[in-house]
Structures are given as structure tokens and as C-alpha cells.
C-alpha atoms as an extended CHARMM CRD file, in Angstrom:
* protein
*
        72  EXT
         1         1  MET       CA             13.8210000000       23.9490000000      -38.5410000000  PROA      1               0.0000000000
         2         2  SER       CA             11.4860000000       21.7170000000      -37.4980000000  PROA      2               0.0000000000
         3         3  LYS       CA              8.1980000000       21.1370000000      -35.8150000000  PROA      3               0.0000000000
         4         4  CYS       CA              7.3850000000       21.5930000000      -31.6900000000  PROA      4               0.0000000000
         5         5  PRO       CA              6.9860000000       17.7880000000      -30.5590000000  PROA      5               0.0000000000
         6         6  LEU       CA              4.5380000000       19.7580000000      -28.2680000000  PROA      6               0.0000000000
         7         7  CYS       CA              2.3480000000       22.0760000000      -29.6420000000  PROA      7               0.0000000000
         8         8  GLY       CA              3.4230000000       21.6250000000      -33.3430000000  PROA      8               0.0000000000
         9         9  GLY       CA              4.7520000000       25.2150000000      -33.4550000000  PROA      9               0.0000000000
        10        10  GLU       CA              8.0310000000       25.9810000000      -35.5120000000  PROA      10              0.0000000000
        11        11  LYS       CA             11.3820000000       25.5180000000      -33.5340000000  PROA      11              0.0000000000
        12        12  ILE       CA             13.6920000000       29.0940000000      -34.6000000000  PROA      12              0.0000000000
        13        13  LEU       CA             17.1220000000       29.3290000000      -33.4320000000  PROA      13              0.0000000000
        14        14  GLY       CA             17.6170000000       31.5030000000      -30.4660000000  PROA      14              0.0000000000
        15        15  LYS       CA             19.1910000000       32.1250000000      -27.0900000000  PROA      15              0.0000000000
        16        16  THR       CA             18.3950000000       31.1520000000      -23.7080000000  PROA      16              0.0000000000
        17        17  THR       CA             19.7740000000       30.9890000000      -20.1870000000  PROA      17              0.0000000000
        18        18  TYR       CA             20.4450000000       27.4950000000      -18.5530000000  PROA      18              0.0000000000
        19        19  ALA       CA             20.5360000000       28.0200000000      -14.6810000000  PROA      19              0.0000000000
        20        20  VAL       CA             21.6170000000       25.0840000000      -12.3440000000  PROA      20              0.0000000000
        21        21  ASP       CA             21.1770000000       24.7950000000       -8.7120000000  PROA      21              0.0000000000
        22        22  LEU       CA             23.9770000000       22.8210000000       -6.5990000000  PROA      22              0.0000000000
        23        23  GLY       CA             22.3700000000       23.1430000000       -3.4370000000  PROA      23              0.0000000000
        24        24  ASP       CA             25.1300000000       25.7040000000       -2.1710000000  PROA      24              0.0000000000
        25        25  LYS       CA             25.4220000000       27.5680000000       -5.1010000000  PROA      25              0.0000000000
        26        26  ILE       CA             23.6820000000       29.2410000000       -8.2090000000  PROA      26              0.0000000000
        27        27  ILE       CA             25.4420000000       28.7830000000      -11.4160000000  PROA      27              0.0000000000
        28        28  MET       CA             23.9520000000       30.4850000000      -14.4980000000  PROA      28              0.0000000000
        29        29  VAL       CA             24.7630000000       30.5520000000      -18.7370000000  PROA      29              0.0000000000
        30        30  ARG       CA             23.4960000000       33.1520000000      -20.2500000000  PROA      30              0.0000000000
        31        31  SER       CA             23.3170000000       33.5570000000      -23.9170000000  PROA      31              0.0000000000
        32        32  VAL       CA             22.8860000000       29.4040000000      -24.6850000000  PROA      32              0.0000000000
        33        33  PRO       CA             21.8870000000       28.6740000000      -28.7140000000  PROA      33              0.0000000000
        34        34  ALA       CA             19.1020000000       27.0560000000      -28.4950000000  PROA      34              0.0000000000
        35        35  GLN       CA             16.2000000000       26.1970000000      -30.3550000000  PROA      35              0.0000000000
        36        36  ILE       CA             12.4370000000       28.0290000000      -29.3760000000  PROA      36              0.0000000000
        37        37  CYS       CA              9.3270000000       27.1550000000      -30.1730000000  PROA      37              0.0000000000
        38        38  SER       CA              7.8610000000       30.2120000000      -31.5100000000  PROA      38              0.0000000000
        39        39  GLN       CA              4.3660000000       29.2470000000      -30.5840000000  PROA      39              0.0000000000
        40        40  CYS       CA              4.6240000000       27.4500000000      -26.7200000000  PROA      40              0.0000000000
        41        41  GLY       CA              8.6730000000       28.4560000000      -25.7370000000  PROA      41              0.0000000000
        42        42  GLU       CA              9.9510000000       25.4310000000      -24.9940000000  PROA      42              0.0000000000
        43        43  GLU       CA             13.7760000000       25.4130000000      -25.6970000000  PROA      43              0.0000000000
        44        44  TRP       CA             16.2590000000       22.8020000000      -27.0080000000  PROA      44              0.0000000000
        45        45  ILE       CA             19.5810000000       22.5530000000      -27.1100000000  PROA      45              0.0000000000
        46        46  ASP       CA             22.0200000000       20.3200000000      -29.4290000000  PROA      46              0.0000000000
        47        47  ALA       CA             24.5160000000       17.6190000000      -27.8330000000  PROA      47              0.0000000000
        48        48  GLN       CA             27.0230000000       19.8060000000      -27.8430000000  PROA      48              0.0000000000
        49        49  THR       CA             25.6740000000       22.6710000000      -26.5030000000  PROA      49              0.0000000000
        50        50  ALA       CA             24.7200000000       20.4930000000      -23.8100000000  PROA      50              0.0000000000
        51        51  HSD       CA             27.9910000000       19.2750000000      -23.8240000000  PROA      51              0.0000000000
        52        52  THR       CA             30.3450000000       22.6620000000      -23.3980000000  PROA      52              0.0000000000
        53        53  LEU       CA             27.2680000000       23.6180000000      -20.2870000000  PROA      53              0.0000000000
        54        54  GLU       CA             28.3370000000       20.6630000000      -18.2100000000  PROA      54              0.0000000000
        55        55  GLU       CA             31.8580000000       21.5260000000      -19.0620000000  PROA      55              0.0000000000
        56        56  ILE       CA             31.6380000000       25.2640000000      -17.6050000000  PROA      56              0.0000000000
        57        57  VAL       CA             29.3890000000       23.9450000000      -14.6630000000  PROA      57              0.0000000000
        58        58  ASN       CA             32.0800000000       21.2970000000      -13.7710000000  PROA      58              0.0000000000
        59        59  GLU       CA             34.6510000000       23.9990000000      -13.8470000000  PROA      59              0.0000000000
        60        60  THR       CA             32.5790000000       26.1050000000      -12.2860000000  PROA      60              0.0000000000
        61        61  LYS       CA             31.3960000000       24.0030000000       -9.1990000000  PROA      61              0.0000000000
        62        62  LYS       CA             35.5070000000       24.4570000000       -8.1880000000  PROA      62              0.0000000000
        63        63  ARG       CA             34.9470000000       28.2540000000       -7.7140000000  PROA      63              0.0000000000
        64        64  ALA       CA             34.2080000000       28.8340000000       -4.1560000000  PROA      64              0.0000000000
        65        65  CYS       CA             31.1000000000       31.4550000000       -4.6260000000  PROA      65              0.0000000000
        66        66  GLN       CA             27.5620000000       31.3890000000       -4.0700000000  PROA      66              0.0000000000
        67        67  VAL       CA             26.3140000000       32.6590000000       -7.5330000000  PROA      67              0.0000000000
        68        68  GLU       CA             27.8280000000       32.7340000000      -10.3360000000  PROA      68              0.0000000000
        69        69  VAL       CA             26.3310000000       34.7100000000      -13.7170000000  PROA      69              0.0000000000
        70        70  LEU       CA             28.3320000000       33.5950000000      -17.6200000000  PROA      70              0.0000000000
        71        71  SER       CA             28.1950000000       34.0720000000      -20.8990000000  PROA      71              0.0000000000
        72        72  PHE       CA             28.1170000000       31.4890000000      -23.1970000000  PROA      72              0.0000000000
């Protein structure tokens, strides 16, 4: 793994929760793969994961619910 650019800690593989507030609804995606700093807790997702999250959010925006919690 690589070093955290913020604190110099070690980035390790883990999972995070991604949330987006669209004003009229909130979408949460749990168990998103991420690199997480073992020292400061800052999180990073790669480009492919970000693209997948964008697709999930775009698809979920079409539903008529206010809160939706999904697993990655």
C-alpha cells in the first residue's frame, strides 16, 4: 500500500459508506471498497469504484423513495 498524503500514515484496504444528499432524497451505499489511512482515517476510492457509485446514484435517483441504503 501507499502512504497517506495528509499525515504519512499507511493506507490499507477496507470498506466505507458513501452517502449523497440530493436535497429531496439521501442515498447511502455501504461496504464500498476503499483505501483507508490507518492513522488519520482519511478514505480514498479508485476511479472504477467512483464510476460504479455514479451509476448506482443515477439509477437510484429514478426511484420514488426518500432514503435508500444499498450494499456495493
